[in-house]
C-alpha positions as CSV (number, residue, x, y, z in Angstrom):
1,X,-44.2,-0.9,70.3
2,X,-41.1,1.3,70.6
3,X,-39.0,1.4,67.5
4,X,-35.2,1.4,67.9
5,X,-33.5,4.2,66.1
6,X,-30.4,3.3,64.2
7,X,-27.4,5.1,65.7
8,X,-25.6,7.2,63.2
9,X,-22.1,6.0,62.6
10,X,-19.5,8.4,64.0
11,X,-17.1,9.7,61.4
12,X,-13.6,8.4,61.9
13,X,-11.2,10.9,63.2
14,X,-8.7,11.9,60.5
15,X,-5.4,10.1,61.0
16,X,-2.6,12.4,61.8
17,X,-0.1,12.4,58.9
18,X,3.4,11.4,59.9
19,X,5.9,14.1,58.9
20,X,9.2,13.2,57.3
21,X,12.4,14.6,58.7
22,X,12.5,17.1,55.8
23,X,9.0,18.3,56.7
24,X,9.5,18.5,60.5
25,X,12.9,20.2,60.5
26,X,12.8,23.9,59.9
27,X,16.4,25.0,58.9
28,X,15.7,28.6,60.0
29,X,13.9,27.8,63.3
30,X,15.1,24.8,65.3
31,X,16.8,23.9,68.6
32,X,20.1,22.8,67.2
33,X,21.9,25.9,68.5
34,X,20.7,25.1,72.0
35,X,21.8,21.5,71.6
36,X,25.2,22.5,70.3
37,X,25.6,24.8,73.3
38,X,24.7,22.0,75.6
39,X,27.2,19.7,73.9
40,X,29.9,22.4,74.4
41,X,29.1,22.6,78.1
42,X,29.3,18.8,78.3
43,X,32.8,19.1,77.0
44,X,33.6,21.6,79.7
45,X,32.2,19.3,82.4
46,X,34.1,16.3,81.0
47,X,37.4,18.2,81.0
48,X,36.9,19.4,84.6
49,X,38.2,16.1,85.9
50,X,41.6,16.0,84.3
51,X,42.1,19.8,84.6
52,X,41.6,19.7,88.3
53,X,43.8,16.6,88.7
54,X,41.0,14.3,89.5
55,X,41.8,11.7,86.8
56,X,40.5,11.0,83.4
57,X,37.2,12.2,81.9
58,X,34.3,10.2,83.2
59,X,33.1,7.4,80.9
60,X,29.7,6.5,79.5
61,X,30.1,3.1,78.0
62,X,33.4,3.0,76.1
63,X,33.5,6.8,75.5
64,X,34.0,9.6,77.8
65,X,31.5,12.5,78.1
66,X,33.6,14.7,75.8
67,X,33.8,12.0,73.2
68,X,30.0,11.8,73.2
69,X,29.6,15.5,72.9
70,X,32.2,15.8,70.0
71,X,30.4,12.9,68.2
72,X,27.2,14.9,68.6
73,X,28.8,18.0,67.1
74,X,30.0,16.0,64.1
75,X,26.6,14.4,63.6
76,X,24.9,17.8,63.6
77,X,27.5,19.1,61.3
78,X,27.0,16.2,59.0
79,X,23.4,17.2,58.5
80,X,23.8,20.9,58.3
81,X,27.0,21.0,56.2
82,X,25.6,18.6,53.7
83,X,22.5,20.8,53.5
84,X,24.8,23.8,52.9
85,X,26.7,22.0,50.1
86,X,23.4,20.9,48.6
87,X,22.2,24.5,48.4
88,X,25.5,26.2,47.4
89,X,26.0,26.5,43.7
90,X,29.7,25.9,43.6
91,X,32.5,24.1,45.5
92,X,34.5,27.3,45.8
93,X,31.7,29.3,47.3
94,X,31.0,26.4,49.7
95,X,34.6,26.3,50.9
96,X,34.6,30.0,51.3
97,X,31.5,29.9,53.6
98,X,33.0,27.1,55.6
99,X,36.3,28.9,56.0
100,X,34.6,32.0,57.3
101,X,32.6,29.9,59.9
102,X,35.6,28.1,61.3
103,X,38.9,29.9,60.7
104,X,38.6,33.5,61.9
105,X,37.4,32.5,65.3
106,X,39.9,29.7,65.5
107,X,42.8,32.1,64.7
108,X,41.5,34.6,67.2
109,X,41.5,31.9,69.9
110,X,45.1,31.0,69.1
111,X,46.1,34.7,69.4
112,X,44.1,35.2,72.6
113,X,45.7,32.2,74.2
114,X,49.2,33.1,73.0
115,X,49.2,36.7,74.0
116,X,46.6,37.0,76.8
117,X,46.2,33.6,78.6
118,X,49.8,32.5,78.5
119,X,51.2,35.8,79.9
120,X,48.4,35.8,82.6
121,X,49.6,32.4,83.7
122,X,52.9,33.9,84.8
123,X,51.1,36.1,87.2
124,X,49.5,33.1,88.8
125,X,52.6,31.0,88.9
126,X,56.4,31.3,89.0
127,X,56.9,30.3,85.4
128,X,58.2,32.6,82.6
129,X,56.8,33.5,79.3
130,X,58.4,34.9,76.1
131,X,56.8,36.3,73.0
132,X,58.8,34.0,70.7
133,X,57.1,30.9,72.1
134,X,53.7,32.5,71.6
135,X,54.5,33.5,68.0
136,X,55.5,29.9,67.3
137,X,52.3,28.6,68.9
138,X,50.2,30.8,66.6
139,X,52.2,30.0,63.5
140,X,52.6,26.3,64.0
141,X,48.9,25.8,64.7
142,X,47.5,28.2,62.2
143,X,46.9,25.6,59.6
144,X,44.3,23.8,61.9
145,X,46.7,21.0,62.7
146,X,47.7,21.4,66.3
147,X,51.4,20.7,66.2
148,X,52.4,22.8,69.2
149,X,49.8,22.6,71.9
150,X,51.9,24.2,74.7
151,X,53.6,27.6,75.1
152,X,57.0,27.2,76.7
153,X,56.7,26.3,80.4
154,X,53.6,28.4,81.1
155,X,51.6,25.3,82.1
156,X,54.2,23.6,84.2
157,X,52.0,23.9,87.3
158,X,48.9,22.4,85.6
159,X,47.8,18.8,85.8
160,X,47.7,19.1,81.9
161,X,51.0,20.9,81.2
162,X,51.2,20.0,77.5
163,X,48.1,21.7,76.1
164,X,46.5,25.2,76.3
165,X,43.5,24.4,74.2
166,X,42.8,20.7,74.0
167,X,39.6,20.7,72.0
168,X,41.1,22.4,69.0
169,X,42.4,19.1,67.6
170,X,38.9,18.2,66.3
171,X,38.7,21.2,63.9
172,X,41.2,19.7,61.4
173,X,38.9,16.6,61.2
174,X,35.8,18.8,61.0
175,X,37.4,20.7,58.1
176,X,38.4,17.5,56.4
177,X,34.8,16.3,56.5
178,X,33.7,19.6,55.0
179,X,36.1,19.2,52.1
180,X,35.1,15.6,51.5
181,X,31.4,16.3,51.4
182,X,32.1,19.2,49.1
183,X,34.1,17.0,46.7
184,X,31.5,14.3,46.8
185,X,28.7,16.6,45.7
186,X,31.0,18.0,43.0
187,X,31.9,14.6,41.5
188,X,28.8,12.4,42.1
189,X,25.4,12.8,40.6
190,X,22.6,13.2,43.1
191,X,21.3,9.6,42.7
192,X,24.6,8.1,43.9
193,X,25.2,10.4,46.9
194,X,23.1,8.6,49.5
195,X,24.7,5.3,48.7
196,X,28.2,6.8,48.8
197,X,27.6,8.4,52.2
198,X,26.1,5.2,53.6
199,X,29.1,3.2,52.3
200,X,31.6,5.8,53.8
201,X,29.8,5.6,57.1
202,X,29.9,1.9,57.1
203,X,33.6,1.8,56.3
204,X,34.3,4.2,59.1
205,X,32.3,2.2,61.6
206,X,33.8,-1.1,60.6
207,X,37.3,0.3,60.6
208,X,36.7,1.8,64.1
209,X,35.5,-1.6,65.3
210,X,38.4,-3.4,63.9
211,X,40.9,-0.9,65.3
212,X,39.4,-0.9,68.7
213,X,39.3,-4.7,68.7
214,X,43.0,-4.8,67.8
215,X,42.2,-6.5,64.5
216,X,43.4,-3.6,62.5
217,X,46.5,-1.6,63.4
218,X,46.2,2.1,62.4
219,X,47.8,5.2,63.9
220,X,45.7,7.0,66.5
221,X,45.3,10.0,64.2
222,X,43.7,7.7,61.6
223,X,41.4,6.0,64.1
224,X,40.1,9.4,65.3
225,X,39.3,10.2,61.7
226,X,37.4,7.0,61.2
227,X,35.5,7.5,64.5
228,X,34.5,11.1,63.9
229,X,33.9,10.5,60.3
230,X,31.2,7.9,61.2
231,X,29.3,10.5,63.1
232,X,29.6,13.1,60.3
233,X,28.5,10.5,57.8
234,X,25.5,9.6,60.0
235,X,24.3,13.2,59.9
236,X,24.9,13.5,56.2
237,X,23.0,10.2,55.6
238,X,20.0,11.6,57.5
239,X,20.0,14.8,55.4
240,X,20.2,12.9,52.1
241,X,17.4,10.6,53.2
242,X,15.4,13.2,55.0
243,X,12.3,13.0,52.7
244,X,11.9,9.3,53.4
245,X,12.7,9.2,57.1
246,X,9.5,9.4,59.2
247,X,9.6,11.3,62.5
248,X,7.8,8.5,64.3
249,X,8.0,7.8,68.0
250,X,9.0,4.2,67.2
251,X,12.2,5.5,65.6
252,X,12.9,7.6,68.7
253,X,12.4,4.7,71.0
254,X,14.4,2.4,68.8
255,X,17.3,4.9,68.7
256,X,17.3,5.3,72.5
257,X,17.2,1.5,72.9
258,X,20.2,1.0,70.6
259,X,22.2,3.6,72.4
260,X,21.4,2.1,75.8
261,X,22.3,-1.4,74.6
262,X,25.5,-0.1,73.0
263,X,26.5,1.6,76.2
264,X,25.8,-1.5,78.3
265,X,27.8,-3.7,75.9
266,X,30.5,-1.0,75.6
267,X,30.3,-1.0,71.8
268,X,28.9,2.6,71.6
269,X,31.9,3.9,69.7
270,X,30.8,1.8,66.8
271,X,27.0,1.7,67.1
272,X,26.2,5.2,68.4
273,X,26.6,7.5,65.3
274,X,23.3,6.9,63.5
275,X,20.9,6.7,66.5
276,X,22.6,9.6,68.2
277,X,22.4,11.7,65.0
278,X,18.7,10.9,64.7
279,X,18.0,11.7,68.4
280,X,19.8,15.1,68.1
281,X,17.8,16.0,65.0
282,X,14.6,14.8,66.8
283,X,15.5,17.2,69.6
284,X,16.2,19.9,67.1
285,X,12.6,19.6,65.8
286,X,10.8,19.0,69.1
287,X,12.5,20.9,71.9
288,X,11.0,24.3,72.7
289,X,14.4,26.0,72.6
290,X,14.4,27.7,69.2
291,X,15.2,31.1,70.6
292,X,18.4,29.9,72.3
293,X,21.3,31.0,70.0
294,X,19.0,32.4,67.4
295,X,20.6,35.8,67.6
296,X,23.9,35.0,69.2
297,X,25.2,31.5,68.6
298,X,27.9,31.1,71.3
299,X,28.3,27.4,71.0
300,X,31.5,27.6,68.9
301,X,33.0,30.2,71.2
302,X,32.2,28.1,74.3
303,X,34.0,25.2,72.6
304,X,37.2,27.0,71.6
305,X,37.6,29.2,74.7
306,X,36.5,27.0,77.7
307,X,39.7,25.0,78.0
308,X,42.1,28.0,78.3
309,X,39.7,29.4,80.9
310,X,39.8,26.1,82.8
311,X,43.6,26.1,82.7
312,X,43.7,29.7,84.1
313,X,41.0,29.0,86.7
314,X,42.9,26.0,88.0
315,X,46.1,28.0,88.2
316,X,44.3,30.7,90.1
317,X,42.3,28.4,92.4
318,X,44.3,25.1,92.6
319,X,42.4,24.1,95.7
320,X,39.1,24.0,93.8
321,X,39.0,20.3,93.0
322,X,35.3,19.6,92.9
323,X,34.8,18.9,89.2
324,X,31.2,19.9,88.8
325,X,31.6,23.1,90.7
326,X,34.7,23.8,88.7
327,X,32.7,23.1,85.5
328,X,30.0,25.6,86.5
329,X,32.5,28.3,87.2
330,X,34.4,27.6,84.0
331,X,31.3,27.8,81.9
332,X,30.1,31.1,83.4
333,X,33.6,32.6,82.9
334,X,33.6,31.4,79.3
335,X,30.2,32.8,78.4
336,X,31.3,36.5,77.9
337,X,34.3,35.3,75.8
338,X,32.0,33.2,73.7
339,X,29.6,36.1,73.2
340,X,32.5,38.4,72.3
341,X,33.8,35.8,69.8
342,X,30.4,35.6,68.1
343,X,29.6,39.3,68.1
344,X,33.0,40.6,67.0
345,X,34.6,37.8,65.1
346,X,32.2,35.1,63.9
347,X,29.2,37.3,63.0
348,X,31.2,40.0,61.1
349,X,33.1,37.2,59.3
350,X,29.9,35.5,58.2
351,X,28.8,38.8,56.5
352,X,31.6,38.2,54.0
353,X,29.9,35.0,52.7
354,X,28.6,36.9,49.7
355,X,31.9,38.5,48.9
356,X,33.1,35.6,46.8
357,X,29.7,35.5,44.9
358,X,29.8,39.2,44.2
359,X,33.4,39.0,43.0
360,X,32.7,36.0,40.8
361,X,29.7,37.8,39.2
362,X,31.9,40.9,38.6
363,X,34.6,38.9,36.9
364,X,32.1,37.1,34.8
365,X,30.5,40.3,33.7
């Protein structure tokens, strides 16, 4: 009689532990630089339609491609800037660091447009240029509020004759978000911050919905603030809740589904911030692009120099009216300027981050 041998039970495979966003995201090694560069290029592509006279920026849902990219910038900034404030000991040091990241390159872009791009345009067209107009352009825009977007008549032959650097208007809102998050951390204890950010994001989204639905009448400048603020708040919310947010595939699929539905229903301007912010951070942790921008982060330079390059390119080649080809040429022409901006303006400026700390310690003894 043959005895049956009892099969030994196979040990269960250990279940893979789901990482939280805090555990999955490495602040020193991630793909967000690559993603921000991609967003800057999307802005270039989007602007290629109006700059070449081919109509408005192409839409995806209720927003054009540039709106989506700028929203992505604000969502990423919401996460990273909140992290910066969380790890910076004082409000003054935080403001100093943010000033160094934004302002020197911004001012350099103003000067480059005023005294290089604008004079060059007179070689390509029959318009005139004078230094007084350029000086006014730099001075009036030097406080981040773009109150004089044009320089005399230098863009009269352009389909967009009233702006040399259209994307710069977003930097005032970006800086306002920096100040608000800095103040929030200064005034509120840590246990109240997540709720405050969630409430601020909800208010911004509801106000955006009411304004777009003509229920609430607000100036365009205020509507833009609500809209961009909702994206920044989404990124800040994810940072503050990062230890409890699991990086599960179901959240990825849910975020994609919400975005697709929002686009189809054309309510993406209201519903996009949180799912878009999560997807961008998911990409920051998952995409094998960590080396892109690790040494030379040219995304900001691409953002602040591409539009003047596009204006000059159109003046030089007005017959080039294929938007995608125009976008490719514009991006490649902007790359060296973005690299120069980072290497010789942004990176040296960032080395001054510790100056305030050193001086404070010296004064304090």
